[in-house]
C-alpha positions as CSV (number, residue, x, y, z in Angstrom):
1,X,13.4,11.2,0.6
2,X,13.8,14.4,2.5
3,X,17.4,14.6,3.9
4,X,16.1,16.6,6.9
5,X,13.9,13.7,8.1
6,X,14.8,10.7,10.3
7,X,12.6,7.7,10.5
8,X,12.2,5.6,13.7
9,X,12.1,1.8,13.1
10,X,12.6,-0.8,15.7
11,X,13.6,1.9,18.3
12,X,16.5,3.2,16.2
13,X,16.5,6.4,14.2
14,X,17.5,6.1,10.6
15,X,18.7,8.8,8.3
16,X,18.6,7.9,4.6
17,X,21.3,9.6,2.6
18,X,21.1,9.6,-1.2
19,X,24.3,9.5,-3.2
20,X,24.1,9.2,-7.0
21,X,20.6,7.7,-6.7
22,X,21.7,5.1,-4.2
23,X,19.9,5.3,-0.8
24,X,22.1,4.5,2.1
25,X,20.3,4.1,5.5
26,X,22.4,5.3,8.5
27,X,21.4,4.2,12.0
28,X,21.4,7.0,14.6
29,X,21.2,6.8,18.4
30,X,17.7,7.7,19.4
31,X,19.1,9.5,22.5
32,X,22.3,11.2,21.3
33,X,21.7,11.4,17.5
34,X,25.2,10.0,16.9
35,X,25.8,7.6,14.1
36,X,25.7,4.0,15.3
37,X,28.5,1.7,14.2
38,X,28.3,-2.1,13.9
39,X,30.1,-4.0,16.6
40,X,32.9,-6.0,15.0
41,X,31.7,-9.4,14.0
42,X,34.2,-12.2,13.3
43,X,33.4,-14.9,10.8
44,X,35.4,-17.6,9.0
45,X,35.7,-17.8,5.3
46,X,35.3,-21.0,3.4
47,X,39.0,-21.6,3.9
48,X,38.8,-21.2,7.6
49,X,40.4,-17.7,7.7
50,X,38.8,-15.4,10.3
51,X,37.7,-12.0,8.9
52,X,35.7,-9.1,10.3
53,X,32.2,-8.8,8.8
54,X,30.6,-5.6,10.2
55,X,27.6,-6.0,7.9
56,X,26.8,-9.3,9.5
57,X,26.8,-7.8,13.0
58,X,23.5,-7.8,15.1
59,X,24.8,-5.1,17.4
60,X,25.2,-1.4,17.0
61,X,27.4,0.8,19.2
62,X,26.9,4.4,20.3
63,X,30.1,6.1,21.5
64,X,28.3,8.7,23.6
65,X,26.6,6.3,26.0
66,X,28.4,4.2,25.5
67,X,25.7,1.7,24.9
68,X,24.8,-1.1,22.5
69,X,21.6,-1.6,20.5
70,X,20.6,-5.2,19.6
71,X,19.2,-5.8,16.1
72,X,16.7,-8.6,15.3
73,X,18.5,-9.2,12.0
74,X,22.0,-8.8,10.6
75,X,23.0,-5.2,9.9
76,X,23.0,-5.7,6.1
77,X,19.4,-7.1,6.3
78,X,18.3,-4.4,8.7
79,X,19.4,-1.7,6.3
80,X,17.4,-3.4,3.5
81,X,14.4,-3.7,5.8
82,X,14.5,0.0,6.7
83,X,14.4,0.9,3.0
84,X,11.6,-1.6,2.4
85,X,9.6,-0.2,5.3
86,X,10.0,3.4,4.0
87,X,9.0,2.3,0.5
88,X,6.0,0.3,1.7
89,X,4.5,3.6,3.0
90,X,4.9,5.0,-0.5
91,X,3.7,1.9,-2.3
92,X,0.6,1.8,-0.1
93,X,-0.7,5.1,-1.4
94,X,-0.1,4.2,-5.1
95,X,-2.8,3.6,-7.6
96,X,-2.9,-0.1,-8.7
97,X,-3.4,-1.2,-12.3
98,X,-3.9,-4.9,-12.2
99,X,-2.8,-6.4,-15.5
100,X,-3.7,-9.9,-14.3
101,X,-7.4,-9.0,-14.2
102,X,-9.5,-8.2,-17.2
103,X,-10.5,-4.7,-16.4
104,X,-8.3,-1.5,-16.3
105,X,-9.7,1.6,-14.6
106,X,-10.2,4.7,-16.9
107,X,-12.0,7.1,-14.5
108,X,-13.2,7.1,-11.0
109,X,-15.7,9.4,-9.1
110,X,-16.5,9.3,-5.4
111,X,-19.4,11.1,-3.6
112,X,-20.7,11.0,-0.1
113,X,-23.9,12.0,1.6
114,X,-23.9,15.4,3.3
115,X,-23.4,13.8,6.7
116,X,-20.6,11.6,5.4
117,X,-22.4,8.4,6.5
118,X,-23.0,6.9,3.0
119,X,-20.8,6.7,-0.1
120,X,-21.2,6.0,-3.8
121,X,-18.1,5.4,-6.0
122,X,-18.4,4.9,-9.8
123,X,-15.6,3.6,-11.8
124,X,-15.3,3.4,-15.6
125,X,-13.3,0.3,-16.7
126,X,-12.0,-1.0,-20.0
127,X,-12.2,-4.8,-20.0
128,X,-11.8,-7.5,-22.6
129,X,-15.6,-7.4,-23.1
130,X,-15.5,-3.6,-23.7
131,X,-16.5,-0.6,-21.5
132,X,-17.9,-1.3,-18.1
133,X,-19.2,0.9,-15.3
134,X,-18.8,-0.4,-11.7
135,X,-20.8,1.3,-8.9
136,X,-19.9,0.7,-5.3
137,X,-22.2,1.9,-2.6
138,X,-22.8,1.5,1.1
139,X,-22.4,2.9,4.6
140,X,-19.0,4.3,5.5
141,X,-17.0,2.2,8.0
142,X,-19.0,-1.0,7.3
143,X,-17.4,-3.8,5.3
144,X,-20.5,-4.7,3.4
145,X,-21.3,-2.8,0.3
146,X,-23.0,-3.3,-3.0
147,X,-21.3,-3.7,-6.4
148,X,-23.3,-3.0,-9.5
149,X,-21.9,-3.7,-13.0
150,X,-23.2,-1.9,-16.1
151,X,-22.0,-3.1,-19.5
152,X,-23.2,-0.8,-22.3
153,X,-21.8,-3.0,-25.1
154,X,-24.2,-5.9,-24.2
155,X,-26.8,-3.6,-22.5
156,X,-26.6,-5.5,-19.2
157,X,-26.7,-4.6,-15.6
158,X,-25.8,-7.1,-12.8
159,X,-24.5,-7.1,-9.3
160,X,-22.0,-9.1,-7.2
161,X,-24.1,-11.7,-5.3
162,X,-21.4,-12.1,-2.7
163,X,-22.0,-8.5,-1.5
164,X,-25.1,-6.6,-0.4
165,X,-28.0,-6.7,-2.9
166,X,-28.4,-3.3,-4.5
167,X,-31.9,-3.1,-3.0
168,X,-30.4,-3.2,0.4
169,X,-28.9,0.2,-0.4
170,X,-31.1,1.8,-3.1
171,X,-34.8,1.8,-3.8
172,X,-34.2,1.6,-7.5
173,X,-31.2,1.6,-9.9
174,X,-31.8,2.1,-13.6
175,X,-29.5,2.1,-16.6
176,X,-30.6,3.6,-19.9
177,X,-28.5,2.5,-22.9
178,X,-27.7,4.4,-26.1
179,X,-30.5,2.6,-28.0
180,X,-33.1,3.8,-25.5
181,X,-33.4,0.4,-23.8
182,X,-33.5,0.3,-20.0
183,X,-32.7,-2.2,-17.3
184,X,-33.4,-1.7,-13.6
185,X,-33.0,-3.3,-10.2
186,X,-35.6,-2.2,-7.7
187,X,-37.3,-3.2,-4.4
188,X,-40.4,-5.1,-5.3
């Protein structure tokens, strides 16, 4: 992460320092930009001995105010949560390869109408049954779309019956296979 950036989570600024590959989130006062320190938190060990456990504190102190920030979780858990939230933004943008399913994406192509209102996405997949082309099409911003599956190995074209019918989007869809045979779905 960029060392010149702070992240605001739960009304506290956080600066993530990286030391030897270990990311250490440091809370900062959103008003004074000073490091916040956990308010001393006393706990008892299993033997009944009182000890200070700053990591278990739910309160952070700013010396400039002075003022206190309340945390919704213990400090150690809040630091982990901050790293998890930052990583979630990264994970959200990652490509997913689902090894639980039977198809792995090989290539993907997206196109849209000139006015941007409609889209067609084609995806080449390798599945247990062989090569498969999946075509998604519909109107941008609407949840309903059509999914068309073309399987060259078995010379078959089908669609997902839970989604829009292909004829709700296209006048005609035709697949021509390597042996010259054709299969089509069209308004009739």
